[in-house]
C-alpha positions as CSV (number, residue, x, y, z in Angstrom):
1,X,-45.4,14.9,-7.1
2,X,-41.5,13.9,-7.6
3,X,-38.9,15.9,-6.2
4,X,-36.3,17.0,-8.8
5,X,-33.9,14.2,-7.0
6,X,-36.6,11.3,-7.7
7,X,-37.0,12.7,-10.9
8,X,-33.0,13.0,-11.5
9,X,-32.7,9.3,-10.1
10,X,-35.5,7.4,-12.6
11,X,-34.3,9.4,-15.4
12,X,-30.8,8.2,-14.6
13,X,-32.2,4.7,-13.9
14,X,-34.4,4.9,-17.5
15,X,-30.9,6.0,-19.4
16,X,-29.2,3.1,-18.0
17,X,-32.3,1.0,-18.4
18,X,-32.3,1.6,-22.2
19,X,-28.2,0.9,-22.3
20,X,-28.6,-2.1,-20.7
21,X,-31.6,-3.3,-23.0
22,X,-29.6,-2.9,-25.9
23,X,-26.7,-5.1,-24.3
24,X,-29.4,-7.7,-23.5
25,X,-30.4,-8.3,-27.1
26,X,-27.2,-7.9,-28.6
27,X,-25.0,-11.0,-26.6
28,X,-25.9,-14.4,-25.2
29,X,-25.0,-15.0,-22.0
30,X,-22.0,-17.2,-21.6
31,X,-21.1,-17.1,-17.5
32,X,-23.4,-19.6,-15.1
33,X,-21.9,-17.8,-12.1
34,X,-21.8,-13.9,-10.9
35,X,-19.4,-13.5,-8.1
36,X,-19.7,-9.8,-6.4
37,X,-17.3,-8.2,-4.0
38,X,-18.7,-5.4,-1.8
39,X,-17.8,-4.0,1.1
40,X,-19.9,-2.9,4.8
41,X,-22.3,-0.7,3.3
42,X,-23.4,0.2,0.2
43,X,-26.3,-1.2,-2.1
44,X,-24.9,-4.4,-2.8
45,X,-25.3,-5.2,1.1
46,X,-29.2,-4.4,0.7
47,X,-29.3,-6.7,-3.0
48,X,-27.2,-9.4,-1.1
49,X,-30.1,-9.3,2.0
50,X,-33.2,-8.9,-0.2
51,X,-32.0,-11.5,-2.8
52,X,-32.4,-9.0,-5.4
53,X,-30.0,-10.2,-7.8
54,X,-30.4,-14.4,-7.0
55,X,-33.8,-13.6,-7.8
56,X,-33.2,-11.5,-11.4
57,X,-30.4,-13.8,-12.7
58,X,-32.1,-17.2,-11.6
59,X,-34.4,-17.2,-14.7
60,X,-30.8,-17.2,-16.9
61,X,-29.6,-20.1,-14.8
62,X,-26.8,-18.2,-13.1
63,X,-25.8,-18.5,-9.5
64,X,-24.9,-15.2,-7.4
65,X,-22.2,-15.2,-4.6
66,X,-21.0,-12.7,-2.6
67,X,-17.2,-11.9,-0.8
68,X,-16.7,-9.3,1.8
69,X,-13.5,-7.2,1.3
70,X,-12.0,-4.8,3.8
71,X,-11.8,-2.1,1.4
72,X,-11.2,-1.1,-2.4
73,X,-7.9,-1.9,-3.1
74,X,-8.2,-5.9,-2.6
75,X,-11.2,-5.9,-3.8
76,X,-10.2,-4.8,-7.4
77,X,-7.3,-7.1,-7.1
78,X,-9.4,-9.9,-7.2
79,X,-11.5,-8.4,-9.6
80,X,-8.8,-7.8,-11.9
81,X,-7.4,-11.4,-11.7
82,X,-10.8,-12.8,-12.3
83,X,-11.5,-13.9,-8.8
84,X,-14.7,-12.2,-8.8
85,X,-16.8,-10.1,-12.0
86,X,-17.9,-7.3,-10.0
87,X,-17.7,-5.2,-7.4
88,X,-18.2,-1.5,-5.5
89,X,-15.4,0.7,-4.3
90,X,-14.3,4.6,-4.1
91,X,-13.1,6.9,-6.6
92,X,-9.3,6.1,-6.2
93,X,-8.6,2.2,-6.4
94,X,-9.6,2.3,-9.9
95,X,-6.9,4.4,-10.5
96,X,-4.5,2.5,-9.0
97,X,-5.5,-0.7,-10.8
98,X,-5.8,0.7,-14.2
99,X,-1.9,2.1,-13.4
100,X,-1.3,-1.4,-12.9
101,X,-3.2,-2.5,-16.2
102,X,-5.9,-4.5,-14.0
103,X,-8.3,-6.4,-16.1
104,X,-11.3,-4.2,-14.9
105,X,-13.3,-1.8,-16.3
106,X,-16.1,1.0,-14.6
107,X,-19.3,0.3,-15.0
108,X,-21.9,2.5,-13.3
109,X,-21.0,5.6,-10.7
110,X,-22.8,6.3,-7.6
111,X,-22.4,9.9,-6.4
112,X,-20.2,9.6,-2.9
113,X,-21.5,12.9,-0.3
114,X,-18.5,13.9,1.4
115,X,-20.2,13.6,4.8
116,X,-19.4,10.2,4.6
117,X,-15.7,10.3,5.1
118,X,-13.6,12.2,7.5
119,X,-10.0,12.9,9.0
120,X,-10.1,12.0,12.8
121,X,-8.2,13.1,15.6
122,X,-8.4,12.1,19.3
123,X,-10.7,14.4,21.6
124,X,-7.7,15.9,23.7
125,X,-5.6,16.1,20.7
126,X,-3.7,19.4,20.0
127,X,-4.4,19.2,15.9
128,X,-7.5,21.8,15.2
129,X,-6.7,22.9,11.9
130,X,-5.8,21.2,8.6
131,X,-2.8,23.2,9.1
132,X,-1.7,21.7,12.3
133,X,-1.0,18.6,10.8
134,X,2.1,19.6,9.4
135,X,4.4,17.1,10.5
136,X,2.0,15.0,11.9
137,X,1.4,11.2,10.9
138,X,-1.8,10.3,9.2
139,X,-3.1,6.8,8.7
140,X,-5.2,5.6,5.2
141,X,-5.8,2.7,3.0
142,X,-3.2,3.4,0.3
143,X,-4.7,3.5,-2.8
144,X,-8.7,4.1,-1.2
145,X,-11.0,6.8,-1.5
146,X,-9.1,8.3,1.9
147,X,-5.8,8.8,0.0
148,X,-7.6,10.9,-2.6
149,X,-9.5,12.8,0.4
150,X,-5.8,13.2,2.3
151,X,-4.2,14.7,-0.7
152,X,-6.5,17.2,-1.2
153,X,-6.8,17.8,2.4
154,X,-3.2,18.6,2.6
155,X,-3.6,21.0,-0.6
156,X,-6.5,22.9,1.5
157,X,-4.1,23.3,4.3
158,X,-1.6,24.9,2.0
159,X,1.4,22.2,2.8
160,X,3.0,19.7,0.7
161,X,2.7,16.5,0.5
162,X,6.0,15.7,2.0
163,X,4.7,18.2,5.1
164,X,2.9,15.3,6.5
165,X,3.7,11.4,7.4
166,X,1.4,8.9,5.4
167,X,1.1,5.5,7.3
168,X,-0.5,3.2,5.0
169,X,-2.7,1.0,6.9
170,X,-6.1,-1.0,6.5
171,X,-9.3,0.2,8.0
172,X,-8.7,-2.4,10.9
173,X,-4.8,-1.7,11.3
174,X,-5.5,2.0,11.5
175,X,-8.1,2.0,13.8
176,X,-6.5,0.3,16.2
177,X,-3.4,2.6,15.9
178,X,-5.7,5.6,15.8
179,X,-7.1,4.3,19.3
180,X,-3.7,3.2,20.6
181,X,-2.0,6.8,19.8
182,X,0.0,5.6,17.3
183,X,-0.7,8.0,14.7
184,X,-2.1,11.0,15.0
185,X,-4.8,11.4,12.9
186,X,-7.1,9.4,10.6
187,X,-8.8,9.4,7.0
188,X,-11.4,7.0,6.7
189,X,-14.9,6.2,5.3
190,X,-18.1,5.1,6.6
191,X,-18.6,2.8,8.7
192,X,-15.3,2.5,10.2
193,X,-16.1,6.8,10.8
194,X,-19.4,6.0,12.4
195,X,-17.4,3.1,14.9
196,X,-14.9,5.2,15.8
197,X,-17.2,8.5,16.4
198,X,-18.9,6.0,19.4
199,X,-15.9,3.8,20.6
200,X,-13.3,6.0,20.3
201,X,-14.4,9.1,21.2
202,X,-13.0,10.5,18.1
203,X,-13.0,14.6,17.1
204,X,-13.8,15.2,13.6
205,X,-11.3,17.5,11.5
206,X,-12.8,17.9,8.7
207,X,-15.3,15.8,6.8
208,X,-14.5,15.5,2.7
209,X,-17.7,18.4,1.9
210,X,-15.9,21.3,0.4
211,X,-12.5,19.5,0.2
212,X,-13.1,16.9,-3.1
213,X,-15.9,15.7,-5.1
214,X,-16.3,12.5,-4.7
215,X,-18.1,9.3,-6.6
216,X,-18.1,5.5,-5.6
217,X,-18.2,3.1,-8.6
218,X,-19.6,-0.6,-9.8
219,X,-16.8,-1.9,-11.5
220,X,-16.5,-5.0,-13.6
221,X,-13.4,-7.8,-14.7
222,X,-13.1,-6.7,-18.3
223,X,-13.2,-10.1,-19.8
224,X,-16.3,-11.0,-18.3
225,X,-17.7,-7.7,-19.1
226,X,-17.0,-8.5,-22.7
227,X,-17.9,-12.0,-22.9
228,X,-21.4,-11.5,-20.5
229,X,-22.9,-7.7,-21.4
230,X,-26.6,-8.7,-20.6
231,X,-25.9,-10.4,-17.6
232,X,-24.0,-7.1,-16.9
233,X,-27.0,-5.1,-17.9
234,X,-29.3,-7.4,-15.8
235,X,-27.1,-6.6,-12.4
236,X,-27.1,-2.7,-13.1
237,X,-30.8,-2.2,-14.2
238,X,-31.9,-4.4,-10.9
239,X,-29.0,-2.3,-8.4
240,X,-30.9,0.6,-10.1
241,X,-34.3,-0.7,-7.9
242,X,-32.2,-1.9,-5.2
243,X,-31.1,2.1,-4.7
244,X,-34.2,3.4,-5.1
245,X,-35.9,1.1,-2.5
246,X,-32.6,2.2,-0.6
247,X,-33.8,5.8,-0.5
248,X,-36.8,5.6,0.6
249,X,-36.6,2.9,3.4
250,X,-33.4,4.3,5.2
251,X,-34.5,2.7,8.9
252,X,-34.7,-0.9,6.8
253,X,-31.4,-0.1,4.9
254,X,-29.5,0.5,8.3
255,X,-31.0,-2.6,9.9
256,X,-30.1,-4.9,7.1
257,X,-26.6,-3.6,6.8
258,X,-26.2,-4.1,10.4
259,X,-27.7,-7.7,10.3
260,X,-25.6,-8.4,7.6
261,X,-22.1,-6.7,8.4
262,X,-22.3,-7.3,12.2
263,X,-21.7,-3.5,12.8
264,X,-24.2,-2.4,15.4
265,X,-27.7,-0.9,14.5
266,X,-26.6,2.3,16.0
267,X,-23.3,2.6,13.8
268,X,-25.0,1.8,10.3
269,X,-28.1,4.5,11.3
270,X,-25.4,7.0,11.5
271,X,-23.8,5.8,8.6
272,X,-26.9,5.3,6.5
273,X,-27.8,9.1,6.8
274,X,-24.5,10.5,5.5
275,X,-25.4,8.1,2.3
276,X,-26.9,8.7,-0.8
277,X,-28.1,5.9,-2.8
278,X,-28.4,6.1,-6.4
279,X,-26.9,4.7,-9.7
280,X,-25.9,6.9,-12.6
281,X,-24.3,6.7,-16.0
282,X,-20.5,7.1,-16.0
283,X,-20.6,10.5,-17.9
284,X,-18.2,12.6,-19.1
285,X,-17.7,15.0,-16.3
286,X,-17.6,11.9,-14.1
287,X,-14.4,11.1,-16.5
288,X,-12.6,14.0,-16.0
289,X,-13.2,14.3,-12.9
290,X,-11.5,10.5,-12.2
291,X,-9.3,11.7,-15.0
292,X,-8.1,14.6,-12.7
293,X,-7.4,12.6,-9.5
294,X,-5.2,10.3,-11.9
295,X,-3.3,13.4,-13.0
296,X,-2.9,14.5,-9.4
297,X,-1.4,11.1,-8.4
298,X,1.2,10.9,-11.7
299,X,2.2,14.3,-10.3
300,X,3.0,13.4,-6.5
301,X,4.3,10.1,-8.1
302,X,1.6,8.1,-6.3
303,X,1.1,5.9,-9.6
304,X,4.6,5.6,-12.0
305,X,3.0,6.7,-15.2
306,X,0.0,8.6,-16.6
307,X,-3.4,6.8,-17.5
308,X,-6.6,7.9,-20.0
309,X,-9.4,6.9,-17.7
310,X,-11.6,6.7,-20.2
311,X,-10.1,3.7,-21.8
312,X,-11.3,1.6,-18.6
313,X,-15.1,3.0,-19.1
314,X,-17.7,0.0,-20.1
315,X,-19.6,1.0,-23.0
316,X,-22.7,-1.4,-23.7
317,X,-22.6,-2.9,-27.2
318,X,-25.7,-1.4,-29.7
319,X,-27.7,-3.7,-32.1
């Protein structure tokens, strides 16, 4: 018997397949290469390990290539410039990218449980509650999902944004700063979160659960999407299949992630246990959630002008 989660996954997959099937029927392919940006986790890593997209696009004569990025902001910079065609990030990078008029579009949603992100402190830190962050330095990657997480954590603590000392660092640099004691806390996501738990004796101050509802996204270069909706449809359809497989084979997923990324099997196993593999359409509810983040960031002066998230959602052409 199918569980409710499996039923929802199948229904969402069917909806995506139907929409992208219309796209395949409507527009001929233009591209001969599909360039993908990925990070150290997620279904794109599994797709690369399985050669899933290579097989899917082989009949179209399309070459598939992958480029690894340390976080979402540089990935989206490359995507907006057309250096890659497709990639995945958390909820916040697309907002900064859209505010900067980057040529990107939301293609699909990946629900992201808050258990995979955390604010970490050192084991012997006097920080015991979110309120204790007042006057403290918190490292996170600017424009990343950790940025939004930190904004919401500060609010939940009853603090103003000016009550903390934001330190904008890449995951690698933030990890080094955290280990040396140069920052008091670190907002980060898996697998960096899992690595810090094991190697730096980090203590979890809070996860994102109960603080912020999060999503991740598949995003596409706007020019590529306009010229190649059929290819984009094939890719999303295949990623639905890969995600369904990953949900049912978490042990194999952890091993594959460890092999592709170089992150230890122990760390990837812990990260995979906190990951949800699913692909959903970009629904009205998700658009509203993203818009709320964008409005908050504008209010805080973190983006220079208001944006309309819906303007950056890709819609498959109909026949």
